[in-house]
C-alpha positions, 0 to 999 in steps of 0.5 A: 353562586360565591360558595359554588365558585369557592366550591369549584375552585377547591374542587380544581385545586384539588385536582391540580394538586393531585395532577401535580403530584402525579407528574411529580411522582411520574417524574421521580419515577422515571429519573430513577431509572435514567442512564449515568450521564457521568459516562461522557467523561470516558467518551471515545468515539469510533475515530478514523486510522489515518495512514501517511506516506514517509513525506506525510501524504495521506494513504488511506483511511481506515473507519466504519464511521469516518470521524476525526475527533476534534476538541471544541477549541480547534472547531473554527466559529464559522462551524460552531455558530452555523450548527448553533443558528440551525440547531439551537440559536439559545444554547449558550442561554439556556439551561438544556431545556429552551422554554422559549424555543418550545413555546415557538415551535408550539405555536408555528407547529399549531399554525403550519397544522394541515399545511403538509409541512414538517413539524418544527422540532424544539430539542436543544443540542444538550437534549440531542447530546443526551438522546444520541449517547444516552438515550434511544430514538424511541418516540414516546414521553418517557423518553422526552422527559428523560431526555428533559431531565439529562439535559437539566443535570448535564448542563450542572456537570459539564461546561456548554463548550464540552457539550457542544465539543460532544455534539459536533463530534458524535453526530451522523452527517451522511455519506458514511461521515460522523462528526464535523472533521469528518463530514468537512472531508467527505464532503468537501475534501477539506479540513473544516479550517478551509470551510467557507459560509455556504459550506459550513451552513450545508454540513449545519443543514444536515443532523435533521435528515442527512438523507433527505438533503443529499447533495445529489439526489436531492439537489434542490432541496439540500440549497434550500435548507442550506439557504434556510441555515445561512438565513438564520446565521445572518438573522443571529449576528453571526453573518452580515446580509450580503455575506449571506446573499453572496453564500446563498448564490453558490452551489452546494460544491460537494466534491466526494471524497475517495475512500480507498488508498490517496496514491493511486500507485500504492494500494499494495502497500496501504493494504500490507499495512491494514493487514498489518496493523489488524494482525498487530492490533485487531480489527477495532483499533483499525477501523475505530481506533483513530490511530495515526500510522507513519509508513516508510513509503516514498511516493516518488519511488512507488510511483517509479516502481509500479510504473517499472514494473507494468512496463515490463509486465506489459512487453512480455504479455504483448510478444505474445499476442491479442486474446481479444476484447475485454468484451463485446456488445452486439448493438451499440444503441443510441448512446454507445457511451452508455455501453461502456460507461459500466465496464470496470477499468483499473484505478491504479493504472492511470494511463490506461482508459476503457474504449468501445469501437464504433467503426473498423476499416483496414486502416484504423478503428474510431472509438469512443473513450468510456464516459467520466463519472460526475461528483454525483456518481452519474455518467457525464453528458460528455462523449470523446472521440478518438482512434487507433491506427494499425500501427498503434496495435501492430503488437495485436496482429497475432491473435491468440484464440482460447486453445492457445493457437495463434493465427496473423493478421494483416489488417485492423479490422480482423483485430477489432470490430465493432462493439469490442470494449478494450483498454487504450493508452494515449500516444503522446501529448502532442498527438490528440485523439491518437491512441494504442491498444493495450490488454491486461497482461496475464503474465504477473510480477512484484518489485519490492525497494528497501534501504538496506541500513533500516530494512524500511520498505520504500516502495513495492508493486505487488502486481500490474493492478490492485483493482484486477487482483488484491493478492500481492506477489511481494509477500503472499507469493511463495515462489522458488528464487532459482540462482538469486539464492546462490549469493548466500551459498557463497558468503556461507562459504566466504565467512567459513574459510574460503576465498574468491580465488577458491576453484570449484570444478564446473563439470557432470556431477551425479548425485546418488538421493538413495532409495527410490529417489535414484541418481540425481544429475544437474545442469548448467543452464547452457548445459556447457561446462568450464572445467575449474573455475573460480568462485567469483566466475562461478557467480558471475556466470551462475554455474549449477554444478559448481554451486551444488559441489561447494555446498556438498563441499560445505556441507548443507546444514551450513547453508541451511543455518545462513538461509534461516540466518539471513530470514530466507527460509524458517526452516530449510531443508538441508538437501543439494537441491535448495543450494539452487534455489529450489525452496520457496519463498517472497520477494519480500524476504529475499530484498531483505536478505540482500539487503544485510549483504548491502548494508556490511552484515547487519540483521535487519527487519523489514518493515513497511510502518516507521510509527504507529500512534493512539488517538492521543498521539502516543506512539505505541509502536517505532521500527527504529531499534537503535538507542540513543539515550541523550537524544532527548536532552532538554538542551545542550550543556557541552556534553558530547553530540547524541550518539545512535547505539546500534546493537542490531545482531552482525550475521555476516563478517563485513568483510565477507559481505563485501567480498561476495557484493564484489562478486556480485558486481561482476555479475553486472558487468561481465556475467549474466546481467551485464546490461545493468551495470551498462545501463545504470553506469554506477557501483551496483551489484546483484544476481539473477535468477530462473527456476526450472523451464523458465517458470520464475523469474528474479533479479536482486540487486542493489547500490550502497543505499537501495535494494531492489527485487524484481519477480516476474510469472503466472501466478499458477506457474507455467514455463515462460518460454525459452530464454526468459531468463531473470536477465531477460525479463526481470533485470530490465524492470530494475533497470527502469526502475533504478535509473528513476530512483538512483538519479543523480546518485552515485556512491562507491561500495564501503571496503571495510578496513583490513581488507588488502587487494591482490591481483589473481587469474581469473581462472586458476585464482592463483596470484598474478602480475598486475596488469596481466590478461585475464588478471583482476583484483581481489579481496582477501581478508587478513590471514589469507592470500592467493593460494600458491598450490592449485587445488580444485574442490570436486577434482577427485570425483573424477579420478584426478591425482596429484592435486590438492585437495580441499580436505572437506571435499569428502563431506557426505553427499546430501540428498536432492530433488531438482536443478535450476539456474 
């Protein structure tokens, strides 16, 4: 018997040795093909790029994986303890594999066999790092063995904190978020440092399967799992029993973070920055690079810009009549809220709401407001009612049909019917339930505000609503600037020997364009002619014929060179019609060009971005190009104060810049936009612009420290109607914006040294007695003065004799193709 036992023991031992050898060989063979865990040294996960306004407030985030990388030192103990309790309570004591945890998992799984409960896992955090970073999700023994081997090796190579850091930054936690920092923002709209016990526990509940514990689809299941984590934290000594019970009594409290622009009025600005980053660095850098972008946006000015432009577009559109509801439903059903609930509203026009007409009478209509959406995305059960009186929809009494025909009505129920879905706006805070009818305007426009000394774009509205149309009319729409281009014709003249008192003939002119083009006969907008006028009068009254003669006298190649110098055009065709703004450019370019006039002639580069830093905080782009060699000194040792060296190109004589500014002050005082000076009542200059048939309306103007440009027109150019000029449409938007933007700020325009003021007669340009009728003070450069002989540019064209004419008046006539106001 003993011999048999010894025999069997020997056979067993031999088999054990063979099995052990086989396992050893198998494990060794698997170990040969293991990935190199040292790649974790260079771990750079995709990280969210964040865009901030000039004041540091968050504007937008861009990411394929919503992740913010946190070094382990920045992760609060509460968050670390929550994840360790949920995933690997022996993390800081095991060598990579938790034998105790493995045995416990086997026992629990055997006990639960057949109960339908999910099997308990035994993977440590180190094993999860090995799987997530180096292996696949394949369910096999091979993968588990490789995972174990890698875990043991990683524990030898890296500290526990480094492994935990990798884990907490890499894991997917649902709703598009990766890592604890990204998940904290995604689920609770707060940083990890602000998380409470119940919130940290919920995040720690998610690694096992975020979709299984979705906060809205499976709320009860999510709370159950969260409470399990809280119990483990209490069990492990990371929270007291009292704290645990209090935390378990809390709701999930999930408040998802919005994923678009965080400043509702800045969507156009954010999109422009996004495009620039993609152009500069590529999509991967934007969506994975973790860039930190500080923009030039001033949030307060941005709100003013959006509001001013929207008001201007609404006013024009409402005067044209009502085109009908957004949509219509024939049957309100049992719940009208569901009928209007899915209609698309405008996120960036927060004053507006969608509503459905519930009843209509001659004097008013009853409406139901679009229900709000819960954080879960479901419609709220609350239903709010209101009304629109006929008085608050009176503008819509002119109804425009699909063919453009207009008919007038006299009652509310002729304007709106039951089932109509429309936009409404609250009348006033002290009139609850009272609403006004609104409609999205067909007309569009843009507004840009810029710091003229740096080129920093402070505000930009690229249209009525980004939600409705993402096309940016401030940067992407190329339109004719009309007379808003004229200041650069006059600036070229003043920079090349002409003076503000130079006189040009305002009278009909015919230009032979040659060949089949025939004769071009430009006209003034008013079709009236004033005869000989000074340059100041010509720009104040926006005289087309004077501008053409002045450009003809100088030669269009000179005008073209100046337009390119100012950045209005890249390659301007040197034909006479271009002197009237018949070329196409953008609002951004025009505002940049006017900034050169406002800052004394220094070249600027319009910019939406102040600086860009990579994920490590290194500055990789900076808009500020001025040099300061002593700004980086460690301490002060009696050296001179740091000084910024402005090495930007001087593209216009500072004296010329002041002369043209002074002339444009006349535009807003007694010219084509007198309301600007009257309403703002501070030093301001600007110029209107209107193209043929009133297809485009412009106003670009400035104070000493702020430039703003406004454009209004249809996306597909068509006439806006007689009288809808830059002064009538665009200037009021400029006024509304500048009133708010410059409130409490009044600075005089800076006068360059060397300029001398002379009293001249407004019409003749000759020296006059100060204080006389029609006499103004005009600025002259050194070496120039009011003329002693009356000279009229262009007078020789109609056969006048005995008058002194500019020697340049006989230059060849350039080609032209059209005329604008």
